[in-house]
C-alpha positions as CSV (number, residue, x, y, z in Angstrom):
1,M,-0.2,-0.4,0.1
2,M,3.1,1.9,1.0
3,R,4.5,1.9,-2.3
4,F,1.3,3.1,-4.5
5,I,1.1,6.2,-2.5
6,L,4.8,6.6,-3.6
7,H,3.9,5.9,-6.8
8,L,0.8,7.6,-7.2
9,L,2.8,11.4,-5.3
10,F,5.5,11.2,-8.1
11,G,3.5,10.9,-10.5
12,L,1.1,13.6,-9.5
13,A,5.0,15.6,-8.9
14,A,5.4,14.7,-13.0
15,L,1.7,15.5,-14.0
16,V,2.4,19.1,-12.3
17,F,5.7,19.6,-13.3
18,A,4.9,18.4,-16.9
19,L,1.5,21.0,-16.8
20,S,4.0,24.0,-15.5
21,L,6.6,23.3,-19.0
22,A,3.4,23.5,-20.7
23,V,1.9,26.5,-19.8
24,A,5.4,28.0,-19.7
25,T,5.6,27.2,-23.7
26,L,2.1,28.4,-24.2
27,V,2.6,32.1,-22.6
28,L,6.3,32.1,-24.6
29,A,4.3,31.5,-27.7
30,L,1.7,33.7,-27.1
31,L,4.0,36.5,-26.1
32,W,5.7,35.6,-29.5
33,G,2.5,35.7,-31.5
34,L,1.7,39.2,-30.4
35,Y,5.5,40.3,-31.1
36,W,4.7,39.1,-34.6
37,L,1.1,41.3,-35.2
38,W,2.5,44.0,-33.6
39,A,6.0,43.5,-35.7
40,R,2.8,43.3,-38.8
41,M,1.1,45.9,-38.1
42,T,3.4,48.2,-37.7
43,G,5.6,47.7,-41.1
44,R,8.5,46.2,-39.4
45,S,9.9,42.6,-40.2
46,P,9.4,40.1,-37.4
47,L,12.6,37.8,-38.3
48,K,14.8,40.7,-37.9
49,P,15.9,41.0,-34.2
50,I,15.4,44.1,-32.0
51,T,18.0,45.6,-31.4
52,A,18.7,47.1,-27.7
53,W,20.2,50.8,-27.7
54,V,23.9,51.0,-27.4
55,Q,26.5,53.4,-27.6
56,R,28.7,53.4,-30.8
57,A,32.3,53.3,-29.9
58,D,35.1,53.8,-31.8
59,P,38.2,50.5,-30.8
60,L,40.6,52.7,-32.5
61,A,39.8,56.4,-30.3
62,G,41.8,54.3,-27.4
63,F,44.4,53.9,-29.3
64,A,44.2,57.8,-30.5
65,R,43.8,58.7,-27.0
66,V,47.3,57.0,-25.9
67,R,49.5,58.2,-29.3
68,R,48.5,61.5,-29.0
69,A,49.3,61.0,-24.9
70,G,52.8,59.8,-26.7
71,D,53.3,62.5,-28.6
72,S,52.5,64.9,-25.8
73,V,55.6,63.0,-23.7
74,R,57.9,63.4,-26.7
75,W,57.6,66.9,-27.0
76,A,58.3,67.2,-23.3
77,D,61.5,64.6,-24.0
78,K,63.0,67.2,-26.9
79,A,62.1,70.2,-24.9
80,S,64.4,68.7,-22.0
81,A,67.0,68.0,-24.7
82,A,67.3,71.0,-25.5
83,A,67.3,72.5,-22.1
84,E,70.2,69.7,-21.0
85,V,72.5,70.8,-24.5
86,N,71.4,74.9,-23.7
87,A,73.1,73.8,-19.6
88,R,76.0,71.9,-21.4
89,A,77.0,75.0,-23.2
90,R,76.4,77.0,-20.5
91,G,78.8,74.8,-18.8
92,Q,76.4,73.6,-15.5
93,S,75.6,69.9,-14.5
94,T,72.9,68.7,-16.6
95,D,72.0,65.7,-13.4
96,S,70.3,67.8,-11.7
97,P,67.6,70.8,-12.3
98,V,68.5,71.9,-8.9
99,N,72.1,72.8,-8.3
100,F,74.2,73.3,-5.2
101,D,77.8,74.6,-5.4
102,T,78.4,73.6,-2.1
103,P,77.3,71.7,0.6
104,A,77.1,75.4,2.6
105,D,74.3,76.0,0.3
106,I,71.5,73.5,2.0
107,S,70.0,74.8,4.5
108,D,66.8,72.8,5.4
109,A,68.7,69.3,6.3
110,T,71.5,68.3,8.6
111,V,74.5,65.5,8.2
112,R,73.6,62.6,10.2
113,P,76.8,60.3,11.2
114,G,77.1,57.2,8.8
115,S,76.0,58.8,5.8
116,R,77.8,57.8,2.2
117,D,80.4,60.4,2.7
118,G,81.7,59.4,5.6
119,A,81.5,62.6,7.6
């Protein structure tokens, strides 16, 4: 008797599942039919897919932006190269933009023991 009840319950569960799939299929078919009818009434092709609004982007725009940034860096390099040539012509050091002739010119730092210069 217990087996019969289990078979009956599983059979009813399978029937409910099959009916829910059938209802879902019918709802989708009804929605597709309404779409088809609306497309025919408005003069659109029902087989053409509906496209969402998308923002058009040029894939090469990113490369152009990087190229423009690289051009400005190149110009900066050329400007610093010109400044280096001018500094060498004047006999100045080109290692640092700040030129200290003697350590006495430095007023905001103190020398600690064990520094690199052995002081």
